[in-house]
C-alpha positions in Angstrom: -8.1 4.5 44.7 -7.3 3.5 42.0 -6.3 6.2 39.6 -6.1 3.9 36.0 -9.5 4.2 34.5 -11.1 0.9 33.1 -13.4 1.5 30.0 -15.6 -1.8 29.8 -17.5 -3.0 26.5 -21.5 -3.0 26.1 -22.9 -6.3 24.4 -25.1 -9.2 25.6 -23.7 -10.4 28.7 -24.3 -6.6 30.2 -27.9 -6.2 29.0 -29.4 -7.4 32.5 -29.6 -4.5 34.5 -28.1 -6.3 37.7 -24.6 -6.7 36.1 -24.3 -3.4 34.6 -24.8 -2.1 37.9 -22.7 -4.6 39.5 -20.0 -3.4 36.8 -20.3 -0.1 38.0 -20.2 -0.7 41.6 -17.0 -2.9 40.5 -15.5 0.1 39.3 -15.7 0.7 35.4 -15.7 4.2 34.7 -16.2 4.2 30.5 -19.1 1.7 28.6 -17.9 1.3 25.2 -20.8 1.3 22.4 -19.0 -1.2 19.6 -21.0 0.0 16.7 -19.0 -2.9 14.5 -22.1 -5.4 16.5 -25.5 -5.0 16.8 -27.8 -2.7 15.7 -28.3 1.1 16.8 -31.6 0.3 18.4 -29.7 -2.0 20.4 -26.8 0.5 21.4 -29.2 3.2 22.0 -31.0 1.3 24.5 -28.2 0.3 26.1 -26.8 3.8 26.3 -30.0 4.9 28.1 -29.6 2.2 30.7 -26.0 3.5 31.3 -27.2 6.8 32.3 -30.2 5.4 34.4 -28.1 3.0 36.6 -25.1 5.2 36.6 -27.3 8.6 37.6 -29.0 5.9 40.5 -25.9 4.9 41.7 -24.3 8.5 41.7 -21.7 7.5 39.6 -20.3 10.0 36.8 -19.1 7.8 33.8 -18.6 8.3 29.9 -20.3 6.9 27.3 -17.7 6.1 24.3 -19.0 5.1 20.7 -16.6 3.2 18.8 -17.2 3.5 14.7 -16.5 0.5 12.8 -14.1 1.9 10.1 -13.0 0.9 7.0 -11.9 -2.7 8.3 -11.6 -5.0 5.0 -13.7 -8.2 5.5 -14.3 -11.4 3.1 -17.9 -11.7 2.7 -20.0 -14.9 3.0 -19.5 -18.4 2.3 -22.7 -20.7 0.9 -22.1 -22.7 4.2 -20.9 -20.1 6.5 -17.1 -21.3 6.8 -14.7 -23.3 4.6 -11.2 -25.0 5.5 -8.8 -24.1 3.8 -5.0 -26.2 4.0 -1.5 -24.9 3.4 -0.6 -24.9 -0.3 -4.4 -24.4 -1.7 -5.0 -21.8 -4.2 -7.6 -19.6 -2.9 -9.1 -15.9 -4.8 -10.1 -13.2 -3.1 -12.9 -11.6 -5.8 -13.1 -7.8 -5.6 -15.6 -7.7 -8.1 -18.1 -10.0 -6.6 -19.1 -9.2 -3.5 -22.9 -11.0 -3.8 -21.8 -14.4 -5.0 -21.7 -16.8 -1.8 -18.1 -18.0 -1.2 -16.5 -21.7 -1.4 -13.0 -23.4 -1.0 -12.1 -21.1 -4.4 -13.2 -18.1 -3.6 -15.2 -15.6 -1.5 -15.7 -12.0 -2.6 -14.1 -9.2 -0.2 -15.9 -5.8 0.8 -13.1 -3.5 -0.5 -13.1 -3.6 -3.9 -9.8 -0.9 -4.2 -8.2 -4.1 -2.3 -6.4 -4.6 -6.3 -5.0 -1.5 -6.5 -3.3 -1.8 -3.4 -2.0 -5.4 -3.1 0.9 -6.7 -5.4 2.1 -10.4 -6.2 4.2 -11.2 -3.1 2.2 -9.5 -0.5 1.2 -11.0 2.4 -2.1 -10.9 3.5 -3.9 -12.0 7.2 -7.0 -13.2 7.8 -9.1 -13.6 11.0 -6.9 -11.8 13.2 -3.1 -13.0 11.4 -4.9 -16.7 12.3 -5.1 -17.7 8.0 -2.3 -16.3 6.0 -1.7 -16.1 1.9 0.6 -15.3 0.3 -0.4 -13.3 -3.6 0.3 -14.5 -6.5 -1.4 -12.4 -9.3 -3.5 -9.5 -9.4 -5.5 -8.7 -12.2 -9.2 -8.4 -13.4 -10.5 -7.6 -10.2 -9.3 -11.0 -8.8 -6.2 -11.6 -6.4 -4.7 -15.0 -6.1 -3.6 -16.5 -3.6 -2.0 -19.4 -2.0 -2.3 -20.7 1.2 0.8 -20.6 3.8 -1.0 -21.4 7.2 -4.6 -22.7 6.7 -7.4 -22.8 9.0 -11.2 -22.5 9.0 -12.3 -19.5 7.5 -16.0 -18.2 8.7 -17.9 -15.7 7.5 -17.6 -11.5 7.7 -13.8 -12.2 9.1 -11.2 -9.4 8.7 -8.3 -9.2 6.3 -5.0 -7.2 6.8 -2.1 -6.6 4.6 1.1 -7.3 6.4 3.2 -4.2 6.5 0.4 -2.0 5.8 -0.2 0.4 2.6 -3.7 0.2 2.3 -5.5 3.4 1.1 -8.0 3.4 2.5 -10.4 6.4 4.3 -10.5 6.4 8.2 -14.1 7.3 8.0 -16.5 4.6 6.0 -19.8 5.3 4.6 -21.4 3.1 7.1 -20.0 5.6 9.4 -21.9 8.1 8.8 -25.4 7.0 10.1 -23.1 5.9 13.1 -21.8 9.2 13.9 -24.7 10.7 13.6 -27.0 7.5 16.2 -23.7 8.7 18.8 -24.6 12.3 18.7 -28.5 11.7 19.0 -27.3 8.9 22.2 -25.4 11.9 23.7 -22.0 10.3 24.2 -18.9 11.8 25.6 -16.5 10.2 23.5 -16.0 9.1 20.0 -13.4 6.5 18.8 -12.4 6.8 14.9 -11.0 3.4 13.8 -8.3 2.4 11.1 -7.1 6.2 11.1 -4.2 6.7 8.6 -3.5 10.7 9.3 -4.9 14.0 11.0 -7.4 14.4 8.2 -9.2 11.5 9.4 -9.6 13.2 12.5 -10.5 16.3 10.8 -13.1 15.0 9.0 -14.7 13.1 11.7 -14.5 16.3 14.2 -16.5 17.8 11.6 -18.8 15.2 10.9 -19.7 14.8 14.5 -19.8 18.7 15.3 -22.4 19.0 12.3 -24.5 16.4 13.7 -24.9 18.4 16.8 -22.4 17.0 19.3 -19.1 18.2 20.8 -17.9 14.8 22.4 -14.2 14.3 22.5 -12.5 12.4 19.9 -10.0 9.2 20.1 -8.0 8.6 17.5 -7.4 4.5 17.3 -4.1 3.5 16.2 -4.1 -0.1 14.3 -2.4 0.5 10.9 1.1 1.1 10.0 0.2 4.3 8.5 -1.0 5.7 12.0 2.3 5.2 13.1 4.4 6.9 10.2 1.8 9.9 10.9 1.3 9.7 14.8 2.6 13.2 15.9 0.1 14.9 13.7 -2.4 12.7 14.7 -2.2 13.5 18.3 -2.4 17.0 17.7 -5.5 16.3 15.7 -7.2 14.4 18.1 -9.0 14.4 22.1 -7.1 11.1 22.8 -5.4 8.2 21.3 -6.2 4.7 21.8 -3.5 1.8 21.8 -5.9 -1.2 19.6 -3.7 -4.2 19.7 -5.4 -6.1 17.2 -4.9 -5.0 13.8 -1.4 -3.4 14.8 -0.1 -6.5 15.8 -1.2 -8.2 12.6 0.3 -5.6 10.3 3.5 -4.8 11.8 4.1 -8.3 13.7 3.6 -9.1 16.9 7.7 -8.9 17.9 7.0 -4.8 17.2 4.2 -4.4 19.4 5.4 -4.4 22.9 7.7 -1.7 21.7 5.0 0.3 19.6 2.8 0.7 22.5 5.6 2.2 24.7 6.2 4.9 21.7 2.3 5.6 21.4 1.7 5.8 25.1 4.8 8.4 25.1 3.5 10.4 22.3 0.5 10.7 23.6 1.9 12.0 26.6 4.3 14.1 25.1 1.4 15.7 23.5 -0.6 15.8 26.5 -3.4 13.6 25.2 -5.3 11.2 27.3 -4.1 7.6 26.0 -6.0 4.1 26.7 -5.0 0.0 25.7 -6.5 -1.9 24.1 -7.2 -5.6 22.9 -7.1 -8.9 24.9 -5.7 -7.5 28.3 -8.1 -10.0 29.8 -9.1 -12.3 26.8 -8.9 -15.7 29.3 -11.6 -14.6 31.3 -14.3 -14.7 28.6 -15.1 -18.1 30.2 -12.5 -18.4 33.2 -13.0 -16.7 36.8 -9.2 -15.5 37.0 -6.6 -14.1 34.7 -3.8 -16.0 33.6 -0.7 -14.6 35.2 0.5 -13.1 31.1 -2.5 -10.9 31.3 -1.8 -9.7 34.7 1.4 -8.8 33.6 0.2 -7.1 30.4 -2.4 -4.9 32.2 0.3 -4.3 35.1 2.6 -2.9 32.3 0.5 -1.0 30.2 -0.1 1.3 33.4 3.4 1.6 34.4 4.1 2.8 31.3 1.6 5.8 31.7 -1.9 4.9 30.3 -4.9 6.8 31.7 -6.8 3.7 30.8 -7.3 0.2 30.1 -10.1 -1.4 27.8 -11.9 -4.6 28.3 -13.8 -6.1 25.0 -15.3 -9.3 24.7 -14.7 -10.1 28.2 -17.5 -7.9 29.6 -19.5 -7.7 25.8 -20.2 -11.4 25.9 -17.7 -13.0 28.5 -19.1 -15.2 31.1 -17.9 -13.3 34.4 -18.2 -9.4 33.4 -18.2 -8.2 36.9 -15.2 -10.6 37.9 -13.2 -9.4 35.3 -13.9 -5.7 36.3 -13.2 -6.6 39.5 -9.6 -8.6 38.6 -9.0 -5.0 36.5 -9.2 -3.3 38.7 -7.1 -4.8 41.5 -4.2 -5.4 38.9 -4.3 -1.5 38.2 -3.8 -0.9 42.2 -1.0 -3.0 42.5 0.7 -1.7 39.6 0.1 1.8 40.7 2.0 0.8 43.6 5.2 -0.3 41.8 5.2 2.8 39.5 8.0 4.7 39.4 7.3 7.5 37.6 5.9 9.7 40.0 6.1 13.6 39.2 7.8 12.9 35.7 7.2 16.6 34.8 9.9 16.3 32.1 7.7 14.0 29.9 5.6 17.2 29.1 5.5 19.7 26.8 5.6 22.7 28.7 5.7 25.3 26.0 2.0 26.9 27.9 0.0 28.9 25.0 -2.6 29.2 27.8 -2.9 30.3 31.4 -4.8 27.5 32.7 -2.0 25.0 31.4 0.7 26.8 33.3 -1.7 26.9 36.3 -1.9 22.8 36.3 1.6 22.5 36.3 2.4 24.5 38.5 0.0 22.7 40.7 1.6 19.2 40.1 5.4 20.8 40.4 4.0 22.2 44.2 2.5 18.7 44.6 5.8 16.6 44.0 7.5 18.9 46.2 5.4 19.4 49.1 3.5 17.3 51.3 -0.1 17.6 49.6 -3.0 15.3 50.1 -5.4 16.5 47.8 -5.7 18.4 44.3 -9.4 20.3 43.8 -9.7 21.7 40.5 -13.0 23.8 40.2 -13.4 23.8 36.3 -16.1 24.2 34.3 -14.7 22.6 30.9 -12.3 19.9 32.6 -9.6 21.1 30.5 -7.6 22.0 33.8 -8.1 18.7 35.2 -6.5 17.2 32.3 -3.5 19.3 32.4 -3.3 18.4 36.0 -3.8 14.5 35.2 -0.9 14.8 32.6 1.7 14.4 34.9 1.7 11.0 37.5 1.5 11.3 41.2 -0.8 9.8 44.0 -2.1 13.1 45.2 -5.8 12.9 44.1 -7.1 15.4 41.6 -10.6 16.3 42.4 -12.2 17.9 39.4 -15.7 20.0 41.0 -17.7 21.2 38.0 -21.1 22.2 37.7 -21.4 21.1 33.8 -22.8 17.2 33.7 -21.1 16.8 30.6 -17.7 18.4 31.4 -17.7 15.7 34.6 -18.5 12.4 32.4 -15.9 13.4 30.2 -13.2 13.6 33.1 -14.2 9.8 34.0 -11.7 9.0 31.2 -8.6 11.4 32.9 -6.4 8.9 34.8 -6.2 9.9 38.7 -8.9 12.6 38.5 -12.2 11.8 40.0 -15.2 14.3 39.0 -17.6 15.6 41.7 -20.9 17.5 41.2 -20.2 21.4 42.4 -22.4 24.2 41.6 -20.6 27.4 43.1 -22.9 30.0 45.3 -21.7 33.7 44.5 -18.1 35.0 43.0 -16.5 35.1 46.3 -13.5 33.3 45.9 -13.0 32.6 49.9 -16.6 31.4 49.9 -16.0 29.5 46.9 -13.1 27.5 48.6 -14.8 27.2 52.0 -17.8 25.5 50.2 -15.6 23.0 47.8 -13.5 21.8 50.5 -16.8 21.2 52.7 -18.1 19.2 49.6 -15.1 17.0 50.1 -15.3 17.2 53.8 -19.2 15.5 53.4 -17.6 13.0 51.4 -15.1 11.6 53.7 -12.1 12.1 51.6 -10.4 15.1 53.5 -9.2 15.2 57.1 -8.2 17.8 59.3 -4.8 19.2 59.1 -4.7 17.9 55.4 -2.9 20.7 53.0 -4.7 20.9 49.8 -4.2 22.6 46.6 -7.2 24.3 44.9 -6.5 25.7 41.1 -9.6 27.9 39.9 -10.7 31.3 38.3 -11.0 34.8 39.6 -14.4 34.9 37.7 -16.3 31.3 38.7 -17.7 30.3 35.7 -15.7 31.1 32.5 -14.6 28.0 30.3 -10.8 28.1 30.4 -10.6 30.5 33.0 -8.5 29.1 35.4 -5.8 31.6 36.8 -5.8 31.1 40.7 -3.7 28.7 43.1 -4.2 28.4 46.5 -2.7 25.9 49.2 -4.8 25.7 52.5 -5.1 23.7 55.1 -7.8 21.8 56.0 -9.5 22.9 60.3 -11.5 20.6 62.3 -14.5 21.5 60.8 -13.6 21.5 57.2 -12.9 24.8 56.4 -9.6 26.8 56.6 -7.7 29.3 58.3 -7.0 32.2 55.9 -4.0 33.4 57.8 -2.7 30.2 57.6 -1.8 30.3 54.0 1.3 32.2 53.9 2.8 30.3 56.7 2.3 26.9 54.5 4.4 28.1 52.2 7.1 29.0 54.6 6.8 26.0 55.9 7.1 23.8 53.3 10.0 25.6 51.3 
């Protein structure tokens, strides 16, 4: 069973219902709606189709809306593109974003750019494919000298090497998208170009005001976010290593080390973490990945990422189902060779809640006693998230009656959300019924040792306060008299 989760971006290549069904069957766990592309109406249609197809297949999958954020872009050219050569003088016009550009100038989407740059700064366009050095700044115009030329087309992105842009993490064009995401009932909202904790706090306020209880993901793609990483983790439910713009700002040579740092920091703060950008880029056209891409994905898995994300590979690629199948194989292979299993020391163990302590006690037991499964009877999913913070080969089955919680848990590493409605409040019956659910699914066998976490009052959010260790009997139940023997024989 694959522990690492796969995020697939929706787009024209996935709009065919059969293709979408193939992607779900191949193993996609979360579907991303990229609000930077397509209309709100198009994304709403895709969201509905995911809900319909996943429900028919009986799969718990999550929806993630990804805000465009305050990305700086050049505006339009008269002919859609220009060719720039090294040594050319080129003007970025922050005052006139309307007049079409030519080989000498183009408008930019951010008027404040003139206040953030100075002579000598290096500006990178189109993900670093084109670079130009700032010569002078004044009267709303930034005069540059092209250092690395190429073809520049409409609406390409612009970055300042080393960071330092004074942009908020929420742009005006994001506001209607937040409302739309709430109406679609997404499970996660990703905030782009986050700089600090207040960006995430503001996004949370806006999302709650729109009527959504979705979890928030901070996309780490600016130098400022690296400086404020600890506080951003505290203000977020999850973080995403967005290697595109981050790599442009900090330089490619710094990216591998920072990826590991972000993953470590997220785990230290007990946050879910995903890794993204160009993970299987060649499969936009090709049916198999390169060896370098295989190693890239595998290293992210070994580093401890909860999820790996595909963007253009599924949104516009020629082989959306094959790329999910390939990603699935690579994750499984990496998990077989991971050497970080049972590393409880990676966590912040100063527990503030009883359910956190119960989860960590369960994982400590699972790393020291032969256990075949962990069952978390959970309403909100918080116990399952805590359990998933420790890397382990023991599968975590999160049994919940709450549909929204089950979908949210689809992003948690090594957690398999399962529908379960407790019948009555008797703990012994609840345990027996939970074992029967997994027995019927074929994931338990007679003789298996199973850890269960639950609350003594079923249905209370955050009420997990009980841990049991049982052995499955020949009929999928358990013998109440054997629990003490299990503890003694395992000591």
